[in-house]
C-alpha positions as CSV (number, residue, x, y, z in Angstrom):
1,X,6.3,-17.7,-3.2
2,X,4.7,-20.1,-5.7
3,X,1.3,-18.5,-5.0
4,X,2.8,-15.3,-6.3
5,X,2.7,-16.6,-9.7
6,X,-1.2,-17.2,-10.1
7,X,-1.8,-13.8,-8.3
8,X,0.4,-11.9,-10.7
9,X,-1.2,-13.8,-13.7
10,X,-4.6,-13.4,-12.5
11,X,-4.1,-9.6,-11.8
12,X,-2.5,-9.1,-15.3
13,X,-5.4,-10.7,-17.2
14,X,-8.0,-8.6,-15.3
15,X,-6.2,-5.4,-15.9
16,X,-5.3,-6.2,-19.5
17,X,-9.0,-7.0,-20.0
18,X,-10.1,-3.9,-18.7
19,X,-7.8,-1.9,-20.8
20,X,-9.0,-3.5,-23.8
21,X,-12.6,-2.8,-23.2
22,X,-11.9,0.9,-22.4
23,X,-12.7,2.8,-25.7
24,X,-9.9,4.6,-27.5
25,X,-6.5,3.6,-28.8
26,X,-3.1,4.8,-27.9
27,X,-2.4,6.3,-31.4
28,X,-5.3,8.7,-31.1
29,X,-4.2,9.8,-27.7
30,X,-0.6,10.1,-28.5
31,X,-0.9,12.0,-31.6
32,X,-3.8,14.3,-30.6
33,X,-7.2,15.0,-32.0
34,X,-5.9,16.8,-35.0
35,X,-3.9,13.8,-36.4
36,X,-4.9,12.0,-39.5
37,X,-6.5,8.6,-39.5
38,X,-3.7,7.0,-41.6
39,X,-1.1,8.3,-39.1
40,X,-3.0,6.9,-36.2
41,X,-3.5,3.3,-37.8
42,X,0.3,3.5,-38.6
43,X,1.2,4.1,-35.0
44,X,-1.2,1.6,-33.7
45,X,0.3,-1.0,-35.9
46,X,3.8,-0.2,-34.9
47,X,2.7,-0.5,-31.2
48,X,1.1,-3.9,-32.0
49,X,-2.3,-2.6,-30.9
50,X,-4.2,-4.0,-33.8
51,X,-3.3,-7.6,-32.9
52,X,-6.0,-9.9,-31.4
53,X,-6.6,-9.8,-27.8
54,X,-5.1,-13.2,-26.6
55,X,-2.1,-12.9,-29.0
56,X,-1.2,-9.5,-27.5
57,X,-1.8,-10.8,-23.9
58,X,0.2,-14.0,-24.3
59,X,3.0,-12.2,-26.0
60,X,3.1,-9.6,-23.2
61,X,3.1,-12.3,-20.5
62,X,5.8,-14.4,-22.3
63,X,8.1,-11.3,-22.5
64,X,7.4,-10.2,-18.9
65,X,7.9,-13.7,-17.2
66,X,10.5,-15.0,-19.3
67,X,12.6,-12.2,-20.7
68,X,11.7,-9.7,-17.9
69,X,10.8,-7.4,-20.4
70,X,7.7,-5.1,-19.6
71,X,7.7,-3.4,-22.8
72,X,8.1,0.0,-24.2
73,X,6.0,3.1,-23.0
74,X,3.6,4.3,-25.7
75,X,4.0,7.8,-24.5
76,X,7.7,8.3,-23.5
77,X,9.2,5.5,-25.6
78,X,11.2,4.4,-22.8
79,X,11.5,0.9,-21.4
80,X,8.7,0.4,-18.8
81,X,11.1,-1.4,-16.4
82,X,13.3,1.7,-16.0
83,X,10.2,3.8,-15.6
84,X,8.5,1.7,-13.0
85,X,11.4,1.0,-10.9
86,X,12.7,4.6,-10.9
87,X,9.3,5.6,-9.3
88,X,8.8,2.4,-7.2
89,X,11.1,3.5,-4.3
90,X,9.3,6.9,-4.0
91,X,6.0,5.0,-3.3
92,X,7.7,2.5,-1.0
93,X,9.2,5.3,1.0
94,X,5.9,7.2,1.3
95,X,4.1,4.0,2.2
96,X,6.6,3.0,4.8
97,X,6.5,6.4,6.3
98,X,2.6,6.1,6.6
99,X,2.6,2.7,8.0
100,X,5.4,3.3,10.5
101,X,3.5,6.6,11.8
102,X,0.4,4.4,12.0
103,X,2.0,1.7,14.0
104,X,4.2,4.1,16.1
105,X,0.9,5.9,17.2
106,X,-1.8,3.2,16.9
107,X,-0.2,0.3,18.8
108,X,0.8,2.1,22.1
109,X,-2.3,4.2,22.3
110,X,-4.4,1.0,21.7
111,X,-2.7,-1.0,24.4
112,X,-3.3,1.9,26.7
113,X,-6.9,2.2,25.7
114,X,-7.4,-1.4,26.4
115,X,-5.7,-1.4,29.7
116,X,-7.5,1.6,30.8
117,X,-10.9,0.4,29.4
118,X,-13.9,2.7,30.1
119,X,-11.8,5.5,31.5
120,X,-11.0,8.7,29.7
121,X,-7.8,7.2,28.4
122,X,-10.0,4.9,26.5
123,X,-12.9,6.9,25.4
124,X,-11.1,9.9,24.1
125,X,-8.5,8.0,21.8
126,X,-11.5,5.8,20.6
127,X,-13.7,8.7,19.7
128,X,-10.6,10.3,18.0
129,X,-10.0,7.3,16.0
130,X,-13.5,6.9,14.8
131,X,-13.4,10.4,13.5
132,X,-10.0,10.0,11.8
133,X,-11.0,6.7,10.2
134,X,-13.9,8.2,8.6
135,X,-11.7,11.0,7.0
136,X,-10.3,10.3,3.6
137,X,-6.4,10.8,3.0
138,X,-6.9,13.6,0.4
139,X,-9.1,15.6,2.8
140,X,-6.5,15.2,5.5
141,X,-3.7,16.3,3.0
142,X,-5.6,19.4,1.9
143,X,-6.2,20.5,5.5
144,X,-2.5,20.1,6.3
145,X,-1.4,21.8,3.0
146,X,-3.7,24.7,3.9
147,X,-2.5,25.1,7.4
148,X,1.3,24.1,7.3
149,X,2.0,25.4,3.8
150,X,-0.3,28.2,2.9
151,X,-0.8,29.7,6.4
152,X,2.5,29.1,8.4
153,X,4.8,28.2,5.5
154,X,6.6,25.5,7.5
155,X,6.4,22.6,5.0
156,X,6.6,22.6,1.2
157,X,3.4,21.9,-0.5
158,X,4.6,19.7,-3.4
159,X,7.5,17.8,-5.0
160,X,10.2,15.8,-3.4
161,X,13.8,16.7,-2.2
162,X,14.2,17.1,1.5
163,X,12.6,15.3,4.3
164,X,10.2,18.2,4.7
165,X,8.5,17.1,1.5
166,X,7.5,13.8,3.1
167,X,6.1,15.0,6.3
168,X,2.5,16.0,5.2
169,X,2.1,12.8,3.0
170,X,3.1,10.7,6.0
171,X,0.5,12.3,8.3
172,X,-2.2,12.3,5.4
173,X,-1.7,8.8,4.8
174,X,-0.8,7.4,8.3
175,X,-3.6,9.1,10.5
176,X,-6.6,7.1,9.0
177,X,-4.5,3.9,9.3
178,X,-3.3,4.9,12.8
179,X,-7.0,5.0,13.9
180,X,-7.5,1.6,12.3
181,X,-4.5,0.2,13.9
182,X,-5.5,1.6,17.3
183,X,-8.9,-0.1,17.1
184,X,-7.5,-3.6,16.2
185,X,-4.9,-3.3,18.9
186,X,-7.5,-2.4,21.5
187,X,-9.8,-5.3,20.6
188,X,-6.9,-7.7,20.4
189,X,-5.4,-6.7,23.6
190,X,-8.9,-6.8,25.4
191,X,-9.4,-10.4,24.2
192,X,-5.8,-11.3,25.3
193,X,-5.7,-9.8,28.8
194,X,-8.9,-11.9,29.7
195,X,-7.0,-15.2,28.9
196,X,-6.3,-17.7,31.8
197,X,-2.4,-17.5,31.4
198,X,-2.6,-13.6,32.0
199,X,-4.8,-14.1,35.1
200,X,-2.2,-16.9,36.2
201,X,0.8,-14.4,35.6
202,X,-1.0,-11.9,37.9
203,X,-1.7,-14.6,40.5
204,X,1.9,-15.3,40.7
205,X,2.7,-11.8,41.5
206,X,4.0,-10.4,38.2
207,X,3.9,-6.7,37.8
208,X,1.2,-5.2,35.7
209,X,3.8,-3.8,33.3
210,X,5.6,-7.3,32.9
211,X,2.2,-9.0,32.4
212,X,1.0,-6.6,29.7
213,X,4.3,-6.2,27.6
214,X,5.9,-9.7,28.2
215,X,2.8,-12.1,28.4
216,X,-0.1,-10.4,26.6
217,X,1.5,-8.3,24.0
218,X,3.2,-11.0,22.0
219,X,-0.1,-12.9,21.5
220,X,-2.1,-9.7,20.9
221,X,0.4,-8.7,18.1
222,X,-0.7,-11.5,15.6
223,X,-3.8,-9.6,14.3
224,X,-2.0,-6.3,14.6
225,X,0.8,-7.5,12.3
226,X,-1.6,-8.8,9.8
227,X,-3.5,-5.6,9.7
228,X,-0.2,-3.6,9.4
229,X,1.0,-5.9,6.6
230,X,-2.3,-5.6,4.6
231,X,-2.2,-1.8,5.3
232,X,1.1,-1.4,4.0
233,X,0.3,-3.2,0.8
234,X,-2.7,-0.9,0.3
235,X,-0.7,2.2,0.9
236,X,1.7,1.3,-1.9
237,X,-1.1,1.0,-4.3
238,X,-3.6,3.5,-2.8
239,X,-1.4,6.4,-2.4
240,X,-2.3,7.6,-5.9
241,X,-4.5,10.5,-4.7
242,X,-1.9,11.6,-2.2
243,X,0.9,11.5,-4.8
244,X,-1.2,13.4,-7.1
245,X,-2.3,15.9,-4.5
246,X,1.4,16.7,-3.2
247,X,2.9,16.4,-6.8
248,X,5.0,13.5,-5.8
249,X,6.5,11.5,-8.9
250,X,5.4,7.9,-7.4
251,X,4.4,4.7,-9.1
252,X,0.7,5.7,-8.5
253,X,1.1,8.9,-10.5
254,X,2.8,7.0,-13.3
255,X,-0.2,4.6,-13.3
256,X,-2.8,7.2,-13.4
257,X,-1.1,9.1,-16.3
258,X,-0.8,5.8,-18.1
259,X,-4.5,5.1,-17.8
260,X,-5.2,8.7,-19.2
261,X,-3.0,8.0,-22.1
262,X,-4.1,4.4,-22.5
263,X,-0.4,3.4,-22.1
264,X,-1.1,-0.2,-21.7
265,X,2.6,-1.3,-21.1
266,X,3.0,1.3,-18.2
267,X,-0.2,0.5,-16.7
268,X,0.4,-3.4,-16.9
269,X,3.9,-3.0,-15.7
270,X,3.1,-0.7,-12.8
271,X,0.1,-2.9,-11.6
272,X,2.1,-6.2,-11.8
273,X,4.9,-4.8,-9.8
274,X,2.5,-3.7,-7.1
275,X,0.8,-7.1,-7.2
276,X,4.3,-8.7,-6.7
277,X,5.3,-6.3,-3.9
278,X,1.9,-7.0,-2.1
279,X,2.4,-10.8,-2.4
280,X,6.0,-10.5,-1.0
281,X,4.7,-8.3,1.8
282,X,2.1,-10.9,2.7
283,X,4.8,-13.5,2.9
284,X,6.9,-11.3,5.2
285,X,3.8,-11.0,7.5
286,X,3.5,-14.9,7.6
287,X,7.2,-15.1,8.4
288,X,6.6,-12.5,11.2
289,X,4.1,-14.8,12.8
290,X,6.8,-17.2,13.7
291,X,9.0,-14.6,15.1
292,X,6.4,-13.1,17.2
293,X,4.7,-16.4,18.5
294,X,7.0,-19.3,19.6
295,X,4.1,-21.7,19.2
296,X,4.2,-21.4,15.5
297,X,7.9,-22.1,15.4
298,X,7.2,-25.2,17.6
299,X,4.5,-26.4,15.4
300,X,6.7,-26.2,12.3
301,X,9.6,-27.9,14.0
302,X,7.4,-30.8,15.1
303,X,6.1,-31.2,11.6
304,X,9.6,-31.6,10.4
Protein backbone atom coordinates (compact mmCIF):
# COMPACT_ATOMS: atom_id res chain seq x y z
CA UNK A 1 0.00 0.00 0.00
CA UNK A 2 2.88 2.36 0.77
CA UNK A 3 4.38 1.69 -2.66
CA UNK A 4 1.22 3.17 -4.17
CA UNK A 5 2.41 6.66 -3.15
CA UNK A 6 5.73 6.75 -5.11
CA UNK A 7 4.05 5.01 -8.06
CA UNK A 8 1.32 7.64 -8.30
CA UNK A 9 3.81 10.48 -7.73
CA UNK A 10 6.13 9.15 -10.43
CA UNK A 11 3.32 8.70 -12.93
CA UNK A 12 1.90 12.15 -12.17
CA UNK A 13 5.28 13.85 -12.66
CA UNK A 14 5.92 12.09 -15.98
CA UNK A 15 2.47 12.90 -17.37
CA UNK A 16 2.59 16.50 -16.11
CA UNK A 17 5.99 16.95 -17.76
CA UNK A 18 4.79 15.52 -21.07
CA UNK A 19 1.73 17.79 -21.08
CA UNK A 20 3.99 20.75 -20.31
CA UNK A 21 6.26 19.97 -23.27
CA UNK A 22 3.42 19.48 -25.77
CA UNK A 23 2.93 22.69 -27.78
CA UNK A 24 -0.24 24.70 -27.34
CA UNK A 25 -2.22 26.11 -24.48
CA UNK A 26 -5.74 25.41 -23.17
CA UNK A 27 -6.92 28.98 -23.83
CA UNK A 28 -6.29 28.71 -27.58
CA UNK A 29 -7.91 25.27 -27.75
CA UNK A 30 -11.00 26.22 -25.72
CA UNK A 31 -11.68 29.59 -27.41
CA UNK A 32 -10.84 28.38 -30.91
CA UNK A 33 -8.67 29.73 -33.72
CA UNK A 34 -10.70 32.96 -34.12
CA UNK A 35 -10.21 34.19 -30.56
CA UNK A 36 -8.25 37.34 -29.75
CA UNK A 37 -4.88 36.93 -28.09
CA UNK A 38 -5.92 39.12 -25.15
CA UNK A 39 -8.85 36.81 -24.41
CA UNK A 40 -6.59 33.76 -24.71
CA UNK A 41 -4.03 35.23 -22.29
CA UNK A 42 -6.80 36.18 -19.86
CA UNK A 43 -8.24 32.66 -19.89
CA UNK A 44 -4.81 31.05 -19.45
CA UNK A 45 -4.18 33.34 -16.46
CA UNK A 46 -7.53 32.35 -14.94
CA UNK A 47 -6.68 28.67 -15.36
CA UNK A 48 -3.26 29.17 -13.77
CA UNK A 49 -1.51 28.01 -16.92
CA UNK A 50 1.00 30.89 -16.89
CA UNK A 51 2.55 29.85 -13.57
CA UNK A 52 6.02 28.22 -13.53
CA UNK A 53 6.16 24.46 -14.05
CA UNK A 54 7.10 23.34 -10.54
CA UNK A 55 4.72 25.77 -8.90
CA UNK A 56 1.84 24.37 -10.93
CA UNK A 57 2.90 20.77 -10.32
CA UNK A 58 3.36 21.04 -6.56
CA UNK A 59 0.13 22.97 -6.19
CA UNK A 60 -1.68 20.26 -8.12
CA UNK A 61 -0.12 17.45 -6.04
CA UNK A 62 -0.92 19.25 -2.77
CA UNK A 63 -4.56 19.67 -3.75
CA UNK A 64 -4.83 16.10 -5.05
CA UNK A 65 -3.20 14.32 -2.10
CA UNK A 66 -4.20 16.48 0.85
CA UNK A 67 -7.49 17.99 -0.26
CA UNK A 68 -8.60 15.21 -2.63
CA UNK A 69 -9.24 17.92 -5.19
CA UNK A 70 -8.31 16.96 -8.76
CA UNK A 71 -9.13 20.42 -10.06
CA UNK A 72 -11.66 21.81 -12.51
CA UNK A 73 -11.85 20.71 -16.13
CA UNK A 74 -10.69 23.40 -18.54
CA UNK A 75 -13.28 22.39 -21.14
CA UNK A 76 -16.44 21.53 -19.20
CA UNK A 77 -15.70 23.67 -16.10
CA UNK A 78 -16.88 20.74 -13.96
CA UNK A 79 -14.96 19.10 -11.09
CA UNK A 80 -12.54 16.50 -12.40
CA UNK A 81 -13.34 14.16 -9.52
CA UNK A 82 -16.97 13.85 -10.60
CA UNK A 83 -16.01 13.55 -14.29
CA UNK A 84 -13.49 10.77 -13.66
CA UNK A 85 -15.49 8.72 -11.20
CA UNK A 86 -18.61 8.95 -13.36
CA UNK A 87 -16.67 7.23 -16.17
CA UNK A 88 -14.49 4.86 -14.14
CA UNK A 89 -17.24 2.24 -13.46
CA UNK A 90 -17.85 1.91 -17.21
CA UNK A 91 -14.16 1.24 -17.92
CA UNK A 92 -13.93 -1.17 -14.97
CA UNK A 93 -16.99 -3.05 -16.17
CA UNK A 94 -15.63 -3.37 -19.72
CA UNK A 95 -12.21 -4.49 -18.44
CA UNK A 96 -13.79 -6.97 -16.02
CA UNK A 97 -15.91 -8.48 -18.81
CA UNK A 98 -12.86 -8.80 -21.03
CA UNK A 99 -10.65 -10.46 -18.40
CA UNK A 100 -13.50 -12.69 -17.20
CA UNK A 101 -14.01 -13.95 -20.74
CA UNK A 102 -10.24 -14.41 -21.16
CA UNK A 103 -9.97 -16.49 -17.98
CA UNK A 104 -13.16 -18.43 -18.67
CA UNK A 105 -11.87 -19.51 -22.08
CA UNK A 106 -8.08 -19.42 -21.71
CA UNK A 107 -7.57 -21.33 -18.46
CA UNK A 108 -9.67 -24.48 -19.15
CA UNK A 109 -8.48 -24.73 -22.75
CA UNK A 110 -4.88 -24.19 -21.60
CA UNK A 111 -5.20 -27.01 -19.07
CA UNK A 112 -6.72 -29.29 -21.70
CA UNK A 113 -3.97 -28.38 -24.16
CA UNK A 114 -1.26 -29.24 -21.59
CA UNK A 115 -2.85 -32.54 -20.59
CA UNK A 116 -3.32 -33.55 -24.25
CA UNK A 117 0.11 -32.36 -25.37
CA UNK A 118 1.04 -32.98 -29.04
CA UNK A 119 -2.49 -34.09 -29.93
CA UNK A 120 -5.03 -32.20 -32.01
CA UNK A 121 -6.57 -30.88 -28.78
CA UNK A 122 -3.21 -29.21 -28.18
CA UNK A 123 -2.18 -28.15 -31.69
CA UNK A 124 -5.49 -26.59 -32.78
CA UNK A 125 -5.99 -24.32 -29.71
CA UNK A 126 -2.31 -23.34 -29.79
CA UNK A 127 -2.51 -22.34 -33.45
CA UNK A 128 -5.73 -20.38 -32.90
CA UNK A 129 -4.24 -18.61 -29.88
CA UNK A 130 -1.16 -17.55 -31.83
CA UNK A 131 -3.43 -16.11 -34.54
CA UNK A 132 -5.69 -14.25 -32.09
CA UNK A 133 -2.78 -12.90 -30.06
CA UNK A 134 -1.42 -11.22 -33.19
CA UNK A 135 -4.67 -9.34 -33.89
CA UNK A 136 -5.24 -5.90 -32.33
CA UNK A 137 -8.46 -5.38 -30.40
CA UNK A 138 -9.75 -2.67 -32.72
CA UNK A 139 -9.49 -4.97 -35.75
CA UNK A 140 -11.45 -7.70 -33.95
CA UNK A 141 -13.98 -5.06 -32.91
CA UNK A 142 -14.43 -3.84 -36.49
CA UNK A 143 -14.97 -7.39 -37.76
CA UNK A 144 -17.50 -8.07 -35.02
CA UNK A 145 -19.28 -4.79 -35.72
CA UNK A 146 -19.42 -5.54 -39.44
CA UNK A 147 -20.80 -9.03 -38.93
CA UNK A 148 -23.08 -8.81 -35.89
CA UNK A 149 -24.30 -5.22 -36.25
CA UNK A 150 -24.36 -4.33 -39.94
CA UNK A 151 -24.99 -7.75 -41.46
CA UNK A 152 -27.08 -9.59 -38.87
CA UNK A 153 -28.36 -6.69 -36.77
CA UNK A 154 -28.15 -8.73 -33.57
CA UNK A 155 -26.10 -6.30 -31.48
CA UNK A 156 -25.94 -2.47 -31.25
CA UNK A 157 -22.79 -0.94 -32.69
CA UNK A 158 -22.25 1.88 -30.18
CA UNK A 159 -23.30 3.42 -26.89
CA UNK A 160 -24.31 1.85 -23.58
CA UNK A 161 -27.67 0.98 -22.11
CA UNK A 162 -28.35 -2.75 -22.18
CA UNK A 163 -26.17 -5.83 -21.80
CA UNK A 164 -26.09 -6.18 -25.59
CA UNK A 165 -23.93 -3.04 -25.85
CA UNK A 166 -21.13 -4.76 -23.91
CA UNK A 167 -21.03 -8.07 -25.79
CA UNK A 168 -18.84 -6.99 -28.71
CA UNK A 169 -16.43 -4.93 -26.55
CA UNK A 170 -16.06 -7.98 -24.29
CA UNK A 171 -15.10 -10.21 -27.23
CA UNK A 172 -12.90 -7.55 -28.85
CA UNK A 173 -10.90 -7.06 -25.66
CA UNK A 174 -11.09 -10.60 -24.33
CA UNK A 175 -10.09 -12.69 -27.34
CA UNK A 176 -6.41 -11.57 -27.57
CA UNK A 177 -5.99 -11.92 -23.81
CA UNK A 178 -7.76 -15.29 -23.83
CA UNK A 179 -5.10 -16.45 -26.30
CA UNK A 180 -2.36 -15.11 -24.02
CA UNK A 181 -3.99 -16.72 -20.98
CA UNK A 182 -4.18 -20.04 -22.82
CA UNK A 183 -0.47 -20.04 -23.63
CA UNK A 184 0.57 -19.11 -20.09
CA UNK A 185 -1.73 -21.70 -18.57
CA UNK A 186 -0.45 -24.38 -20.93
CA UNK A 187 3.22 -23.68 -20.21
CA UNK A 188 2.60 -23.47 -16.46
CA UNK A 189 0.65 -26.74 -16.43
CA UNK A 190 3.29 -28.53 -18.49
CA UNK A 191 5.92 -27.54 -15.97
CA UNK A 192 3.75 -28.50 -12.99
CA UNK A 193 2.60 -31.93 -14.16
CA UNK A 194 6.24 -33.00 -14.49
CA UNK A 195 6.95 -32.34 -10.80
CA UNK A 196 7.72 -35.18 -8.37
CA UNK A 197 4.61 -34.69 -6.23
CA UNK A 198 2.39 -35.15 -9.30
CA UNK A 199 4.14 -38.41 -10.18
CA UNK A 200 3.81 -39.47 -6.54
CA UNK A 201 0.07 -38.80 -6.57
CA UNK A 202 -0.31 -40.90 -9.71
CA UNK A 203 1.79 -43.69 -8.19
CA UNK A 204 -0.52 -43.76 -5.16
CA UNK A 205 -3.43 -44.49 -7.47
CA UNK A 206 -5.13 -41.07 -7.59
CA UNK A 207 -7.39 -40.54 -10.59
CA UNK A 208 -6.10 -38.37 -13.42
CA UNK A 209 -8.85 -35.81 -12.82
CA UNK A 210 -7.93 -35.57 -9.15
CA UNK A 211 -4.23 -35.25 -9.97
CA UNK A 212 -4.81 -32.44 -12.47
CA UNK A 213 -7.39 -30.32 -10.65
CA UNK A 214 -6.41 -30.92 -7.01
CA UNK A 215 -2.64 -31.35 -7.05
CA UNK A 216 -1.31 -29.66 -10.18
CA UNK A 217 -3.81 -26.88 -10.79
CA UNK A 218 -3.24 -24.87 -7.62
CA UNK A 219 0.51 -24.64 -8.19
CA UNK A 220 0.06 -23.87 -11.87
CA UNK A 221 -2.33 -21.02 -11.05
CA UNK A 222 0.31 -18.69 -9.56
CA UNK A 223 1.73 -17.40 -12.87
CA UNK A 224 -1.78 -17.49 -14.35
CA UNK A 225 -3.03 -15.17 -11.59
CA UNK A 226 -0.10 -12.82 -12.21
CA UNK A 227 -0.86 -12.61 -15.92
CA UNK A 228 -4.59 -12.15 -15.30
CA UNK A 229 -3.96 -9.33 -12.81
CA UNK A 230 -1.55 -7.56 -15.14
CA UNK A 231 -3.94 -7.96 -18.05
CA UNK A 232 -6.84 -6.59 -16.03
CA UNK A 233 -4.86 -3.47 -15.20
CA UNK A 234 -3.78 -3.11 -18.82
CA UNK A 235 -7.36 -3.53 -20.02
CA UNK A 236 -8.57 -0.70 -17.78
CA UNK A 237 -6.08 1.75 -19.24
CA UNK A 238 -5.74 0.20 -22.68
CA UNK A 239 -9.40 0.04 -23.67
CA UNK A 240 -9.19 3.55 -25.17
CA UNK A 241 -9.42 2.39 -28.78
CA UNK A 242 -12.22 -0.04 -28.03
CA UNK A 243 -14.20 2.59 -26.12
CA UNK A 244 -13.75 5.02 -29.01
CA UNK A 245 -14.68 2.40 -31.60
CA UNK A 246 -17.91 1.42 -29.87
CA UNK A 247 -18.77 4.92 -28.66
CA UNK A 248 -18.56 3.95 -24.97
CA UNK A 249 -18.27 6.88 -22.53
CA UNK A 250 -15.48 5.38 -20.43
CA UNK A 251 -12.44 6.84 -18.72
CA UNK A 252 -10.22 6.14 -21.72
CA UNK A 253 -12.40 8.27 -23.99
CA UNK A 254 -12.36 11.05 -21.41
CA UNK A 255 -8.55 11.03 -21.27
CA UNK A 256 -8.23 11.05 -25.08
CA UNK A 257 -10.57 14.02 -25.36
CA UNK A 258 -8.60 15.72 -22.57
CA UNK A 259 -5.34 15.24 -24.49
CA UNK A 260 -6.90 16.72 -27.64
CA UNK A 261 -8.04 19.81 -25.71
CA UNK A 262 -4.92 19.89 -23.52
CA UNK A 263 -7.25 19.67 -20.55
CA UNK A 264 -4.48 19.03 -18.02
CA UNK A 265 -6.71 18.46 -14.96
CA UNK A 266 -8.76 15.82 -16.81
CA UNK A 267 -5.71 14.00 -18.15
CA UNK A 268 -3.89 14.12 -14.82
CA UNK A 269 -6.95 13.05 -12.82
CA UNK A 270 -7.74 10.19 -15.18
CA UNK A 271 -4.21 8.79 -15.33
CA UNK A 272 -3.60 9.13 -11.58
CA UNK A 273 -6.83 7.22 -11.01
CA UNK A 274 -5.70 4.49 -13.43
CA UNK A 275 -2.31 4.26 -11.71
CA UNK A 276 -3.95 3.91 -8.31
CA UNK A 277 -6.41 1.27 -9.56
CA UNK A 278 -3.59 -0.70 -11.21
CA UNK A 279 -1.54 -0.64 -7.98
CA UNK A 280 -4.54 -1.87 -5.98
CA UNK A 281 -5.08 -4.68 -8.48
CA UNK A 282 -1.45 -5.75 -8.08
CA UNK A 283 -1.96 -5.78 -4.31
CA UNK A 284 -5.00 -8.02 -4.72
CA UNK A 285 -2.95 -10.33 -6.95
CA UNK A 286 -0.34 -10.69 -4.19
CA UNK A 287 -3.08 -11.47 -1.67
CA UNK A 288 -4.52 -14.05 -4.06
CA UNK A 289 -1.18 -15.91 -3.97
CA UNK A 290 -1.69 -16.73 -0.30
CA UNK A 291 -5.23 -17.89 -0.98
CA UNK A 292 -4.15 -20.24 -3.77
CA UNK A 293 -0.84 -21.54 -2.37
CA UNK A 294 -0.87 -22.72 1.30
CA UNK A 295 2.95 -22.60 1.37
CA UNK A 296 2.86 -18.80 1.18
CA UNK A 297 0.45 -18.63 4.13
CA UNK A 298 2.69 -21.03 6.09
CA UNK A 299 5.79 -18.92 5.32
CA UNK A 300 4.01 -15.77 6.52
CA UNK A 301 2.84 -17.52 9.70
CA UNK A 302 6.35 -18.75 10.46
CA UNK A 303 7.77 -15.23 10.07
CA UNK A 304 5.26 -13.94 12.61
